[in-house]
The first five atom37 places (N, CA, C, CB, O) and aatype in JSON, in Angstrom:
{
  "aatype": [12, 9, 1, 10, 16, 2, 10, 0, 3, 18, 0, 19, 19, 19, 12, 16, 0, 0, 0, 11, 0, 4, 3, 5, 1, 10, 15, 0, 7, 15, 19, 0, 0, 16, 16, 7, 10, 14, 19, 14, 16, 19, 0, 11, 10, 12, 7, 15, 10, 0, 11, 0, 7, 10, 10, 3, 15, 15, 1, 7, 19, 0, 7, 7, 13, 7, 10, 0, 1, 0, 0, 15, 3, 9, 15, 10, 0, 3, 9, 19, 6, 0, 9, 3, 7, 14, 9, 0, 10, 16, 15, 4, 0, 8, 3, 0, 16, 16, 15, 3, 4, 0, 9, 15, 7, 7, 4, 0, 19, 11, 14, 8, 10, 15, 9, 19, 16, 1, 16, 19, 1, 6, 0, 10, 2, 0, 19, 16, 10, 0, 6, 10, 0, 7, 19, 6, 16, 19, 14, 19, 10, 6, 6, 0],
  "atom_mask": [
    [1, 1, 1, 1, 1],
    [1, 1, 1, 1, 1],
    [1, 1, 1, 1, 1],
    [1, 1, 1, 1, 1],
    [1, 1, 1, 1, 1],
    [1, 1, 1, 1, 1],
    [1, 1, 1, 1, 1],
    [1, 1, 1, 1, 1],
    [1, 1, 1, 1, 1],
    [1, 1, 1, 1, 1],
    [1, 1, 1, 1, 1],
    [1, 1, 1, 1, 1],
    [1, 1, 1, 1, 1],
    [1, 1, 1, 1, 1],
    [1, 1, 1, 1, 1],
    [1, 1, 1, 1, 1],
    [1, 1, 1, 1, 1],
    [1, 1, 1, 1, 1],
    [1, 1, 1, 1, 1],
    [1, 1, 1, 1, 1],
    [1, 1, 1, 1, 1],
    [1, 1, 1, 1, 1],
    [1, 1, 1, 1, 1],
    [1, 1, 1, 1, 1],
    [1, 1, 1, 1, 1],
    [1, 1, 1, 1, 1],
    [1, 1, 1, 1, 1],
    [1, 1, 1, 1, 1],
    [1, 1, 1, 0, 1],
    [1, 1, 1, 1, 1],
    [1, 1, 1, 1, 1],
    [1, 1, 1, 1, 1],
    [1, 1, 1, 1, 1],
    [1, 1, 1, 1, 1],
    [1, 1, 1, 1, 1],
    [1, 1, 1, 0, 1],
    [1, 1, 1, 1, 1],
    [1, 1, 1, 1, 1],
    [1, 1, 1, 1, 1],
    [1, 1, 1, 1, 1],
    [1, 1, 1, 1, 1],
    [1, 1, 1, 1, 1],
    [1, 1, 1, 1, 1],
    [1, 1, 1, 1, 1],
    [1, 1, 1, 1, 1],
    [1, 1, 1, 1, 1],
    [1, 1, 1, 0, 1],
    [1, 1, 1, 1, 1],
    [1, 1, 1, 1, 1],
    [1, 1, 1, 1, 1],
    [1, 1, 1, 1, 1],
    [1, 1, 1, 1, 1],
    [1, 1, 1, 0, 1],
    [1, 1, 1, 1, 1],
    [1, 1, 1, 1, 1],
    [1, 1, 1, 1, 1],
    [1, 1, 1, 1, 1],
    [1, 1, 1, 1, 1],
    [1, 1, 1, 1, 1],
    [1, 1, 1, 0, 1],
    [1, 1, 1, 1, 1],
    [1, 1, 1, 1, 1],
    [1, 1, 1, 0, 1],
    [1, 1, 1, 0, 1],
    [1, 1, 1, 1, 1],
    [1, 1, 1, 0, 1],
    [1, 1, 1, 1, 1],
    [1, 1, 1, 1, 1],
    [1, 1, 1, 1, 1],
    [1, 1, 1, 1, 1],
    [1, 1, 1, 1, 1],
    [1, 1, 1, 1, 1],
    [1, 1, 1, 1, 1],
    [1, 1, 1, 1, 1],
    [1, 1, 1, 1, 1],
    [1, 1, 1, 1, 1],
    [1, 1, 1, 1, 1],
    [1, 1, 1, 1, 1],
    [1, 1, 1, 1, 1],
    [1, 1, 1, 1, 1],
    [1, 1, 1, 1, 1],
    [1, 1, 1, 1, 1],
    [1, 1, 1, 1, 1],
    [1, 1, 1, 1, 1],
    [1, 1, 1, 0, 1],
    [1, 1, 1, 1, 1],
    [1, 1, 1, 1, 1],
    [1, 1, 1, 1, 1],
    [1, 1, 1, 1, 1],
    [1, 1, 1, 1, 1],
    [1, 1, 1, 1, 1],
    [1, 1, 1, 1, 1],
    [1, 1, 1, 1, 1],
    [1, 1, 1, 1, 1],
    [1, 1, 1, 1, 1],
    [1, 1, 1, 1, 1],
    [1, 1, 1, 1, 1],
    [1, 1, 1, 1, 1],
    [1, 1, 1, 1, 1],
    [1, 1, 1, 1, 1],
    [1, 1, 1, 1, 1],
    [1, 1, 1, 1, 1],
    [1, 1, 1, 1, 1],
    [1, 1, 1, 1, 1],
    [1, 1, 1, 0, 1],
    [1, 1, 1, 0, 1],
    [1, 1, 1, 1, 1],
    [1, 1, 1, 1, 1],
    [1, 1, 1, 1, 1],
    [1, 1, 1, 1, 1],
    [1, 1, 1, 1, 1],
    [1, 1, 1, 1, 1],
    [1, 1, 1, 1, 1],
    [1, 1, 1, 1, 1],
    [1, 1, 1, 1, 1],
    [1, 1, 1, 1, 1],
    [1, 1, 1, 1, 1],
    [1, 1, 1, 1, 1],
    [1, 1, 1, 1, 1],
    [1, 1, 1, 1, 1],
    [1, 1, 1, 1, 1],
    [1, 1, 1, 1, 1],
    [1, 1, 1, 1, 1],
    [1, 1, 1, 1, 1],
    [1, 1, 1, 1, 1],
    [1, 1, 1, 1, 1],
    [1, 1, 1, 1, 1],
    [1, 1, 1, 1, 1],
    [1, 1, 1, 1, 1],
    [1, 1, 1, 1, 1],
    [1, 1, 1, 1, 1],
    [1, 1, 1, 1, 1],
    [1, 1, 1, 1, 1],
    [1, 1, 1, 0, 1],
    [1, 1, 1, 1, 1],
    [1, 1, 1, 1, 1],
    [1, 1, 1, 1, 1],
    [1, 1, 1, 1, 1],
    [1, 1, 1, 1, 1],
    [1, 1, 1, 1, 1],
    [1, 1, 1, 1, 1],
    [1, 1, 1, 1, 1],
    [1, 1, 1, 1, 1],
    [1, 1, 1, 1, 1]
  ],
  "atom_positions": [
    [[-11.25, -6.14, -16.63], [-9.9, -6.19, -16.09], [-9.91, -5.56, -14.7], [-8.9, -5.47, -17.04], [-10.49, -4.49, -14.5]],
    [[-9.28, -6.21, -13.78], [-9.1, -5.67, -12.42], [-7.72, -5.03, -12.38], [-9.24, -6.8, -11.31], [-6.72, -5.66, -12.71]],
    [[-7.68, -3.75, -11.98], [-6.41, -3.03, -11.97], [-6.25, -2.24, -10.68], [-6.32, -2.1, -13.18], [-7.23, -1.79, -10.08]],
    [[-5.0, -2.09, -10.28], [-4.68, -1.16, -9.2], [-4.77, 0.25, -9.75], [-3.27, -1.45, -8.6], [-4.54, 0.47, -10.94]],
    [[-5.11, 1.2, -8.89], [-5.04, 2.59, -9.33], [-3.56, 2.95, -9.52], [-5.72, 3.55, -8.29], [-2.68, 2.28, -9.0]],
    [[-3.31, 4.01, -10.27], [-1.93, 4.46, -10.46], [-1.28, 4.77, -9.13], [-1.89, 5.68, -11.37], [-0.11, 4.43, -8.92]],
    [[-2.01, 5.42, -8.22], [-1.42, 5.77, -6.92], [-1.06, 4.53, -6.12], [-2.37, 6.65, -6.12], [-0.02, 4.51, -5.46]],
    [[-1.9, 3.5, -6.15], [-1.58, 2.27, -5.43], [-0.36, 1.59, -6.05], [-2.79, 1.3, -5.44], [0.49, 1.07, -5.34]],
    [[-0.29, 1.61, -7.36], [0.87, 1.06, -8.05], [2.13, 1.82, -7.66], [0.66, 1.1, -9.59], [3.16, 1.22, -7.36]],
    [[2.06, 3.14, -7.66], [3.21, 3.96, -7.28], [3.58, 3.75, -5.81], [2.91, 5.44, -7.54], [4.75, 3.8, -5.46]],
    [[2.58, 3.52, -4.97], [2.86, 3.26, -3.56], [3.68, 1.98, -3.39], [1.55, 3.17, -2.76], [4.55, 1.91, -2.53]],
    [[3.4, 0.98, -4.21], [4.18, -0.26, -4.18], [5.62, 0.05, -4.58], [3.57, -1.33, -5.13], [6.56, -0.48, -3.99]],
    [[5.8, 0.9, -5.58], [7.14, 1.3, -6.02], [7.87, 2.03, -4.89], [7.06, 2.19, -7.28], [9.04, 1.76, -4.63]],
    [[7.18, 2.95, -4.22], [7.77, 3.72, -3.11], [8.15, 2.79, -1.97], [6.79, 4.8, -2.61], [9.25, 2.9, -1.42]],
    [[7.26, 1.89, -1.61], [7.54, 0.96, -0.5], [8.69, 0.01, -0.85], [6.28, 0.16, -0.14], [9.49, -0.33, 0.01]],
    [[8.76, -0.4, -2.11], [9.86, -1.25, -2.54], [11.19, -0.51, -2.42], [9.64, -1.72, -3.99], [12.19, -1.08, -1.99]],
    [[11.19, 0.76, -2.79], [12.4, 1.58, -2.65], [12.79, 1.7, -1.18], [12.2, 2.98, -3.26], [13.97, 1.63, -0.84]],
    [[11.82, 1.87, -0.3], [12.1, 1.97, 1.14], [12.66, 0.65, 1.66], [10.83, 2.35, 1.93], [13.57, 0.65, 2.5]],
    [[12.14, -0.46, 1.19], [12.62, -1.77, 1.64], [14.05, -2.01, 1.18], [11.7, -2.89, 1.14], [14.85, -2.59, 1.91]],
    [[14.36, -1.59, -0.03], [15.71, -1.79, -0.56], [16.73, -0.86, 0.07], [15.7, -1.59, -2.06], [17.93, -1.12, 0.01]],
    [[16.27, 0.23, 0.69], [17.19, 1.2, 1.29], [17.76, 0.72, 2.61], [16.48, 2.52, 1.5], [18.64, 1.37, 3.18]],
    [[17.28, -0.41, 3.1], [17.75, -1.02, 4.35], [17.7, -0.04, 5.51], [19.18, -1.55, 4.17], [16.62, 0.34, 5.96]],
    [[18.84, 0.37, 5.99], [18.88, 1.17, 7.23], [19.0, 2.67, 6.98], [20.03, 0.71, 8.08], [19.42, 3.4, 7.87]],
    [[18.65, 3.13, 5.8], [18.74, 4.55, 5.49], [17.38, 5.23, 5.62], [19.29, 4.75, 4.07], [16.35, 4.64, 5.31]],
    [[17.4, 6.47, 6.08], [16.2, 7.31, 6.05], [16.1, 7.9, 4.66], [16.24, 8.43, 7.15], [17.12, 8.29, 4.08]],
    [[14.91, 7.97, 4.12], [14.7, 8.45, 2.76], [13.89, 9.73, 2.75], [14.02, 7.39, 1.92], [13.0, 9.92, 3.59]],
    [[14.18, 10.6, 1.81], [13.37, 11.78, 1.56], [12.53, 11.52, 0.32], [14.25, 13.06, 1.39], [12.81, 10.62, -0.46]],
    [[11.49, 12.32, 0.15], [10.67, 12.2, -1.06], [11.53, 12.45, -2.29], [9.47, 13.19, -1.03], [11.35, 11.79, -3.32]],
    [[12.47, 13.38, -2.2], [13.34, 13.68, -3.32], [14.23, 12.51, -3.69], [0.0, 0.0, 0.0], [14.43, 12.23, -4.88]],
    [[14.78, 11.84, -2.7], [15.66, 10.71, -3.0], [14.88, 9.53, -3.58], [16.41, 10.26, -1.75], [15.38, 8.84, -4.47]],
    [[13.67, 9.31, -3.09], [12.84, 8.23, -3.65], [12.42, 8.58, -5.07], [11.59, 7.97, -2.76], [12.42, 7.71, -5.95]],
    [[12.08, 9.83, -5.31], [11.7, 10.26, -6.65], [12.86, 10.08, -7.62], [11.24, 11.73, -6.64], [12.67, 9.62, -8.74]],
    [[14.06, 10.42, -7.18], [15.24, 10.27, -8.04], [15.5, 8.8, -8.35], [16.48, 10.89, -7.37], [15.89, 8.46, -9.47]],
    [[15.29, 7.93, -7.37], [15.52, 6.49, -7.56], [14.47, 5.84, -8.44], [15.56, 5.8, -6.21], [14.77, 4.97, -9.26]],
    [[13.21, 6.28, -8.27], [12.1, 5.6, -8.95], [11.66, 6.26, -10.25], [10.95, 5.52, -8.03], [11.02, 5.61, -11.08]],
    [[11.98, 7.53, -10.42], [11.51, 8.25, -11.59], [10.11, 8.83, -11.44], [0.0, 0.0, 0.0], [9.56, 9.38, -12.39]],
    [[9.54, 8.71, -10.25], [8.22, 9.28, -9.99], [8.37, 10.77, -9.64], [7.5, 8.52, -8.83], [9.42, 11.17, -9.16]],
    [[7.34, 11.58, -9.88], [7.42, 12.99, -9.53], [7.49, 13.19, -8.01], [6.22, 13.75, -10.11], [6.83, 12.48, -7.25]],
    [[8.29, 14.17, -7.59], [8.47, 14.44, -6.15], [7.14, 14.7, -5.45], [9.4, 15.65, -5.96], [6.92, 14.14, -4.38]],
    [[6.23, 15.53, -6.0], [4.96, 15.76, -5.28], [4.15, 14.47, -5.07], [4.11, 16.77, -6.05], [3.53, 14.29, -4.02]],
    [[4.17, 13.6, -6.05], [3.46, 12.32, -5.93], [4.08, 11.47, -4.84], [3.46, 11.56, -7.28], [3.37, 10.88, -4.02]],
    [[5.4, 11.38, -4.82], [6.1, 10.59, -3.81], [5.84, 11.17, -2.41], [7.62, 10.56, -4.09], [5.59, 10.42, -1.47]],
    [[5.9, 12.49, -2.28], [5.66, 13.12, -0.98], [4.25, 12.81, -0.48], [5.87, 14.64, -1.08], [4.06, 12.5, 0.69]],
    [[3.27, 12.91, -1.37], [1.88, 12.59, -1.0], [1.75, 11.14, -0.57], [0.93, 12.88, -2.18], [1.13, 10.83, 0.45]],
    [[2.34, 10.24, -1.35], [2.26, 8.82, -1.02], [2.96, 8.49, 0.29], [2.86, 7.99, -2.14], [2.44, 7.73, 1.1]],
    [[4.15, 9.07, 0.5], [4.87, 8.79, 1.75], [4.07, 9.27, 2.95], [6.25, 9.47, 1.73], [4.06, 8.61, 3.99]],
    [[3.39, 10.4, 2.82], [2.53, 10.87, 3.9], [1.38, 9.92, 4.16], [0.0, 0.0, 0.0], [1.07, 9.62, 5.31]],
    [[0.74, 9.45, 3.11], [-0.38, 8.5, 3.26], [0.1, 7.17, 3.83], [-1.06, 8.26, 1.9], [-0.58, 6.58, 4.67]],
    [[1.25, 6.7, 3.38], [1.79, 5.43, 3.89], [2.22, 5.56, 5.36], [3.0, 4.97, 3.03], [2.11, 4.61, 6.12]],
    [[2.71, 6.73, 5.73], [3.05, 6.96, 7.14], [1.78, 7.02, 7.99], [3.86, 8.27, 7.3], [1.74, 6.46, 9.08]],
    [[0.76, 7.69, 7.48], [-0.51, 7.78, 8.21], [-1.12, 6.38, 8.43], [-1.52, 8.68, 7.45], [-1.78, 6.12, 9.44]],
    [[-0.89, 5.49, 7.47], [-1.41, 4.12, 7.56], [-0.53, 3.21, 8.42], [-1.54, 3.51, 6.16], [-0.86, 2.05, 8.65]],
    [[0.61, 3.75, 8.9], [1.48, 2.96, 9.76], [2.47, 2.06, 9.04], [0.0, 0.0, 0.0], [3.06, 1.18, 9.65]],
    [[2.65, 2.28, 7.73], [3.59, 1.46, 6.97], [4.97, 2.09, 6.92], [3.06, 1.23, 5.56], [5.98, 1.38, 6.86]],
    [[5.03, 3.41, 6.94], [6.29, 4.14, 7.03], [6.26, 4.95, 8.32], [6.52, 5.06, 5.79], [5.19, 5.31, 8.81]],
    [[7.44, 5.24, 8.85], [7.49, 6.19, 9.94], [8.37, 7.34, 9.49], [8.02, 5.54, 11.26], [9.2, 7.19, 8.6]],
    [[8.19, 8.46, 10.11], [8.96, 9.63, 9.69], [9.56, 10.3, 10.91], [8.08, 10.62, 8.91], [9.04, 10.22, 12.02]],
    [[10.68, 10.97, 10.66], [11.3, 11.76, 11.72], [11.85, 13.02, 11.07], [12.44, 10.96, 12.46], [12.25, 13.03, 9.91]],
    [[11.85, 14.08, 11.85], [12.31, 15.37, 11.35], [13.76, 15.59, 11.71], [11.46, 16.51, 11.91], [14.35, 14.84, 12.49]],
    [[14.33, 16.61, 11.12], [15.7, 16.98, 11.47], [16.7, 16.57, 10.43], [0.0, 0.0, 0.0], [16.36, 16.02, 9.38]],
    [[17.96, 16.84, 10.75], [19.05, 16.58, 9.82], [19.14, 15.1, 9.45], [20.38, 17.04, 10.43], [19.36, 14.77, 8.28]],
    [[18.96, 14.23, 10.41], [19.03, 12.79, 10.14], [17.63, 12.21, 9.92], [19.73, 12.06, 11.3], [17.44, 11.0, 10.03]],
    [[16.66, 13.08, 9.62], [15.28, 12.65, 9.48], [14.99, 12.02, 8.13], [0.0, 0.0, 0.0], [15.89, 11.83, 7.31]],
    [[13.75, 11.72, 7.93], [13.29, 11.11, 6.69], [12.3, 10.0, 6.99], [0.0, 0.0, 0.0], [11.78, 9.9, 8.1]],
    [[12.04, 9.2, 6.01], [11.09, 8.1, 6.12], [11.81, 6.76, 6.11], [10.06, 8.15, 4.98], [12.85, 6.6, 5.46]],
    [[11.25, 5.8, 6.84], [11.74, 4.43, 6.84], [10.57, 3.49, 7.09], [0.0, 0.0, 0.0], [9.48, 3.93, 7.45]],
    [[10.8, 2.22, 6.9], [9.73, 1.24, 7.16], [9.35, 1.25, 8.62], [10.18, -0.17, 6.74], [10.21, 1.31, 9.5]],
    [[8.06, 1.2, 8.89], [7.57, 1.16, 10.26], [7.57, -0.27, 10.81], [6.17, 1.75, 10.34], [7.57, -0.47, 12.03]],
    [[7.56, -1.25, 9.92], [7.6, -2.67, 10.28], [8.58, -3.36, 9.34], [6.17, -3.33, 10.21], [8.97, -2.8, 8.32]],
    [[8.95, -4.55, 9.69], [9.81, -5.34, 8.8], [9.1, -5.56, 7.47], [10.18, -6.71, 9.46], [7.88, -5.71, 7.43]],
    [[9.86, -5.58, 6.39], [9.29, -5.77, 5.06], [8.52, -7.08, 4.96], [10.39, -5.74, 4.0], [7.55, -7.18, 4.2]],
    [[8.93, -8.07, 5.7], [8.22, -9.36, 5.68], [6.88, -9.29, 6.42], [9.1, -10.44, 6.31], [6.06, -10.21, 6.3]],
    [[6.65, -8.21, 7.17], [5.39, -8.03, 7.9], [4.45, -7.06, 7.2], [5.68, -7.54, 9.3], [3.39, -6.72, 7.75]],
    [[4.81, -6.61, 6.02], [3.96, -5.7, 5.25], [3.54, -6.43, 3.98], [4.71, -4.34, 4.91], [4.38, -6.92, 3.23]],
    [[2.24, -6.48, 3.75], [1.74, -7.19, 2.56], [1.35, -6.22, 1.46], [0.54, -8.06, 2.93], [1.18, -5.02, 1.68]],
    [[1.21, -6.77, 0.28], [0.72, -5.98, -0.84], [-0.67, -5.44, -0.53], [0.71, -6.81, -2.12], [-1.0, -4.32, -0.92]],
    [[-1.49, -6.21, 0.15], [-2.82, -5.76, 0.54], [-2.73, -4.55, 1.47], [-3.6, -6.89, 1.24], [-3.51, -3.6, 1.34]],
    [[-1.77, -4.56, 2.42], [-1.58, -3.42, 3.32], [-1.31, -2.14, 2.53], [-0.43, -3.68, 4.3], [-1.87, -1.08, 2.82]],
    [[-0.45, -2.24, 1.53], [-0.06, -1.08, 0.74], [-1.25, -0.57, -0.08], [1.12, -1.42, -0.19], [-1.54, 0.62, -0.09]],
    [[-1.94, -1.47, -0.77], [-3.08, -1.09, -1.6], [-4.16, -0.46, -0.74], [-3.63, -2.31, -2.35], [-4.72, 0.57, -1.12]],
    [[-4.46, -1.05, 0.4], [-5.52, -0.52, 1.26], [-5.13, 0.82, 1.88], [-5.85, -1.52, 2.35], [-6.0, 1.65, 2.16]],
    [[-3.86, 1.05, 2.1], [-3.41, 2.33, 2.64], [-3.71, 3.47, 1.67], [-1.91, 2.29, 2.94], [-3.95, 4.6, 2.09]],
    [[-3.71, 3.17, 0.38], [-3.92, 4.2, -0.64], [-5.36, 4.2, -1.17], [-2.95, 4.0, -1.8], [-5.97, 5.26, -1.3]],
    [[-5.88, 3.04, -1.47], [-7.19, 2.94, -2.11], [-8.34, 2.6, -1.18], [-7.14, 1.92, -3.18], [-9.5, 2.63, -1.59]],
    [[-8.05, 2.29, 0.06], [-9.1, 1.86, 0.97], [-9.33, 0.36, 0.85], [0.0, 0.0, 0.0], [-8.56, -0.34, 0.2]],
    [[-10.38, -0.13, 1.48], [-10.62, -1.57, 1.5], [-10.72, -2.18, 0.1], [-11.89, -1.87, 2.26], [-11.26, -1.57, -0.82]],
    [[-10.19, -3.37, -0.03], [-10.22, -4.08, -1.31], [-11.62, -4.65, -1.51], [-9.13, -5.21, -1.36], [-12.11, -5.43, -0.69]],
    [[-12.25, -4.26, -2.61], [-13.57, -4.76, -2.97], [-13.71, -4.65, -4.47], [-14.7, -3.98, -2.23], [-13.31, -3.66, -5.07]],
    [[-14.28, -5.67, -5.08], [-14.44, -5.66, -6.53], [-15.55, -4.73, -6.97], [-14.71, -7.07, -7.03], [-15.49, -4.16, -8.06]],
    [[-16.56, -4.56, -6.14], [-17.67, -3.64, -6.43], [-18.0, -2.88, -5.16], [-18.92, -4.41, -6.97], [-17.61, -3.28, -4.06]],
    [[-18.72, -1.78, -5.3], [-19.06, -1.0, -4.12], [-20.0, -1.77, -3.19], [-19.71, 0.33, -4.53], [-19.93, -1.59, -1.98]],
    [[-20.87, -2.61, -3.74], [-21.78, -3.35, -2.86], [-21.05, -4.46, -2.09], [-22.92, -3.96, -3.69], [-21.51, -4.89, -1.04]],
    [[-19.92, -4.91, -2.63], [-19.14, -5.94, -1.92], [-18.44, -5.34, -0.72], [-18.11, -6.59, -2.86], [-18.12, -6.04, 0.24]],
    [[-18.2, -4.04, -0.76], [-17.54, -3.35, 0.36], [-18.56, -2.8, 1.34], [-16.65, -2.22, -0.15], [-18.46, -3.06, 2.54]],
    [[-19.54, -2.05, 0.85], [-20.49, -1.39, 1.73], [-21.86, -1.35, 1.05], [-20.01, 0.04, 2.11], [-22.14, -0.47, 0.23]],
    [[-22.69, -2.3, 1.4], [-24.0, -2.42, 0.77], [-24.89, -1.22, 1.05], [-24.69, -3.68, 1.23], [-25.81, -0.95, 0.28]],
    [[-24.65, -0.5, 2.13], [-25.52, 0.62, 2.48], [-25.29, 1.84, 1.61], [-25.32, 0.99, 3.92], [-26.18, 2.68, 1.49]],
    [[-24.11, 1.97, 0.99], [-23.83, 3.14, 0.16], [-23.75, 2.8, -1.31], [-22.54, 3.78, 0.6], [-23.4, 3.66, -2.12]],
    [[-24.07, 1.58, -1.67], [-24.0, 1.18, -3.08], [-25.06, 1.93, -3.88], [-24.19, -0.36, -3.23], [-26.2, 2.05, -3.44]],
    [[-24.68, 2.42, -5.05], [-25.62, 3.13, -5.9], [-26.12, 2.23, -7.05], [-24.96, 4.4, -6.46], [-26.62, 2.73, -8.06]],
    [[-25.98, 0.95, -6.88], [-26.41, 0.0, -7.91], [-27.94, -0.08, -7.94], [-25.79, -1.4, -7.64], [-28.59, -0.21, -6.9]],
    [[-28.49, -0.01, -9.14], [-29.94, -0.03, -9.32], [-30.56, -1.39, -9.02], [-30.28, 0.39, -10.72], [-31.76, -1.47, -8.74]],
    [[-29.78, -2.46, -9.08], [-30.35, -3.8, -8.88], [-29.85, -4.47, -7.6], [-30.04, -4.68, -10.08], [-30.02, -5.68, -7.44]],
    [[-29.24, -3.73, -6.72], [-28.61, -4.36, -5.55], [-29.6, -5.13, -4.69], [-27.94, -3.31, -4.72], [-29.2, -6.1, -4.04]],
    [[-30.85, -4.73, -4.65], [-31.83, -5.43, -3.82], [-32.14, -6.83, -4.31], [0.0, 0.0, 0.0], [-32.43, -7.71, -3.49]],
    [[-32.09, -7.08, -5.59], [-32.43, -8.39, -6.13], [-31.31, -9.01, -6.93], [0.0, 0.0, 0.0], [-31.56, -9.89, -7.76]],
    [[-30.09, -8.59, -6.69], [-28.95, -9.09, -7.47], [-28.61, -10.52, -7.09], [-27.73, -8.18, -7.27], [-28.41, -10.84, -5.91]],
    [[-28.54, -11.38, -8.09], [-28.21, -12.79, -7.85], [-26.71, -13.01, -7.67], [-28.72, -13.65, -9.0], [-26.29, -14.04, -7.14]],
    [[-25.89, -12.05, -8.09], [-24.44, -12.2, -8.02], [-23.9, -11.67, -6.69], [-23.78, -11.47, -9.19], [-22.87, -12.14, -6.2]],
    [[-24.58, -10.7, -6.12], [-24.1, -10.02, -4.91], [-23.66, -10.97, -3.8], [-25.19, -9.12, -4.39], [-22.61, -10.74, -3.2]],
    [[-24.41, -12.03, -3.49], [-23.97, -12.92, -2.4], [-22.62, -13.59, -2.66], [-25.0, -13.99, -2.17], [-21.94, -13.98, -1.71]],
    [[-22.24, -13.72, -3.92], [-20.99, -14.39, -4.28], [-19.8, -13.44, -4.33], [-21.15, -15.08, -5.61], [-18.65, -13.88, -4.31]],
    [[-20.07, -12.15, -4.41], [-18.99, -11.17, -4.54], [-18.1, -11.12, -3.31], [-19.57, -9.81, -4.81], [-16.9, -10.84, -3.41]],
    [[-18.67, -11.39, -2.15], [-17.84, -11.38, -0.94], [-16.8, -12.51, -0.97], [-18.72, -11.51, 0.32], [-15.7, -12.35, -0.46]],
    [[-17.16, -13.63, -1.57], [-16.22, -14.74, -1.7], [-15.07, -14.34, -2.62], [-16.93, -16.01, -2.24], [-13.9, -14.59, -2.32]],
    [[-15.4, -13.74, -3.74], [-14.38, -13.32, -4.71], [-13.5, -12.23, -4.09], [-15.05, -12.82, -6.02], [-12.27, -12.29, -4.2]],
    [[-14.12, -11.26, -3.46], [-13.37, -10.18, -2.82], [-12.41, -10.74, -1.77], [-14.32, -9.15, -2.19], [-11.25, -10.34, -1.7]],
    [[-12.91, -11.66, -0.95], [-12.07, -12.26, 0.09], [-10.88, -13.01, -0.53], [-12.91, -13.22, 0.98], [-9.77, -12.94, -0.02]],
    [[-11.13, -13.71, -1.62], [-10.06, -14.47, -2.28], [-9.01, -13.53, -2.87], [-10.65, -15.36, -3.39], [-7.81, -13.8, -2.76]],
    [[-9.43, -12.44, -3.49], [-8.49, -11.47, -4.03], [-7.68, -10.85, -2.91], [-9.23, -10.37, -4.83], [-6.46, -10.71, -3.02]],
    [[-8.35, -10.46, -1.81], [-7.63, -9.86, -0.68], [-6.62, -10.85, -0.1], [-8.62, -9.41, 0.41], [-5.5, -10.46, 0.21]],
    [[-7.0, -12.11, 0.05], [-6.07, -13.12, 0.57], [-4.86, -13.29, -0.35], [-6.8, -14.48, 0.74], [-3.74, -13.47, 0.13]],
    [[-5.08, -13.23, -1.65], [-3.97, -13.35, -2.6], [-3.02, -12.17, -2.45], [-4.49, -13.43, -4.04], [-1.8, -12.36, -2.44]],
    [[-3.54, -10.96, -2.33], [-2.7, -9.78, -2.15], [-2.01, -9.79, -0.77], [-3.53, -8.49, -2.3], [-0.89, -9.32, -0.63]],
    [[-2.69, -10.33, 0.2], [-2.13, -10.41, 1.55], [-0.99, -11.43, 1.63], [-3.22, -10.78, 2.55], [-0.13, -11.34, 2.5]],
    [[-0.98, -12.39, 0.72], [0.04, -13.44, 0.72], [1.37, -12.97, 0.14], [-0.44, -14.65, -0.06], [2.39, -13.64, 0.3]],
    [[1.38, -11.83, -0.52], [2.6, -11.29, -1.13], [3.18, -10.23, -0.19], [2.32, -10.68, -2.55], [2.51, -9.25, 0.13]],
    [[4.42, -10.45, 0.26], [5.03, -9.51, 1.2], [5.89, -8.48, 0.47], [5.87, -10.26, 2.22], [6.33, -8.69, -0.66]],
    [[6.12, -7.37, 1.14], [7.01, -6.35, 0.62], [8.41, -6.91, 0.44], [7.03, -5.13, 1.54], [9.1, -6.54, -0.51]],
    [[8.85, -7.77, 1.33], [10.17, -8.39, 1.2], [10.28, -9.15, -0.12], [10.45, -9.34, 2.39], [11.31, -9.08, -0.79]],
    [[9.24, -9.87, -0.49], [9.24, -10.59, -1.77], [9.25, -9.62, -2.94], [8.0, -11.51, -1.87], [9.98, -9.82, -3.91]],
    [[8.46, -8.57, -2.86], [8.39, -7.6, -3.93], [9.73, -6.9, -4.14], [7.3, -6.57, -3.64], [10.15, -6.64, -5.27]],
    [[10.4, -6.6, -3.03], [11.67, -5.87, -3.09], [12.85, -6.8, -3.34], [11.89, -5.1, -1.8], [13.95, -6.34, -3.64]],
    [[12.63, -8.09, -3.21], [13.72, -9.04, -3.4], [14.74, -8.99, -2.28], [0.0, 0.0, 0.0], [15.93, -9.19, -2.5]],
    [[14.26, -8.73, -1.07], [15.14, -8.68, 0.1], [14.7, -9.75, 1.08], [15.12, -7.27, 0.76], [13.52, -10.09, 1.17]],
    [[15.65, -10.26, 1.82], [15.29, -11.29, 2.8], [14.64, -10.69, 4.02], [16.52, -12.09, 3.21], [13.53, -11.08, 4.38]],
    [[15.28, -9.75, 4.64], [14.71, -9.09, 5.79], [15.25, -7.68, 5.86], [15.0, -9.86, 7.08], [16.44, -7.45, 5.61]],
    [[14.42, -6.76, 6.19], [14.81, -5.37, 6.29], [14.52, -4.91, 7.7], [14.07, -4.48, 5.24], [13.38, -4.97, 8.15]],
    [[15.54, -4.45, 8.42], [15.29, -4.0, 9.78], [14.48, -2.72, 9.81], [16.59, -3.79, 10.52], [14.56, -1.91, 8.89]],
    [[13.7, -2.56, 10.86], [12.96, -1.33, 11.08], [13.93, -0.32, 11.67], [11.72, -1.56, 12.03], [14.71, -0.64, 12.57]],
    [[13.89, 0.9, 11.16], [14.8, 1.95, 11.64], [14.41, 2.39, 13.04], [14.79, 3.14, 10.68], [13.23, 2.57, 13.35]],
    [[15.39, 2.57, 13.86], [15.17, 3.09, 15.19], [15.13, 4.6, 15.11], [16.27, 2.61, 16.17], [15.79, 5.2, 14.26]],
    [[14.35, 5.22, 16.0], [14.31, 6.67, 16.08], [15.67, 7.22, 16.44], [13.27, 7.14, 17.09], [16.36, 6.68, 17.31]],
    [[16.07, 8.29, 15.78], [17.37, 8.91, 16.04], [17.33, 9.79, 17.26], [17.83, 9.72, 14.85], [18.34, 10.39, 17.63]]
  ]
}
């Protein structure tokens, strides 16, 4: 079974909440209250998503987090990669030099894994945050 990590799954939930908030700045506490996720987890994810350029943040009374790009310009692949790193089904499909596989030198499957990995990434890239959130378009918040 191919699965997202819990943190990547939660990041999708956080980003969906941000997309649905439209023109509001969000705090980790408000997202946690809306989603049911723990505040520390949401705060960590929002920081990682901001570092990846998917959320932007501002300080102060009117501060908080908002989408850094339109929801239609953010893909599921962007969110997953922001949390889990590059999408790859196996470590050798991502970085052959650091793979700890005992048979990587003579593996008959290895040449085909890049095709599968590329197909999975393309499928995740085809799903936008706007689709996930069920919104048509979400404006990017302007700095206050």
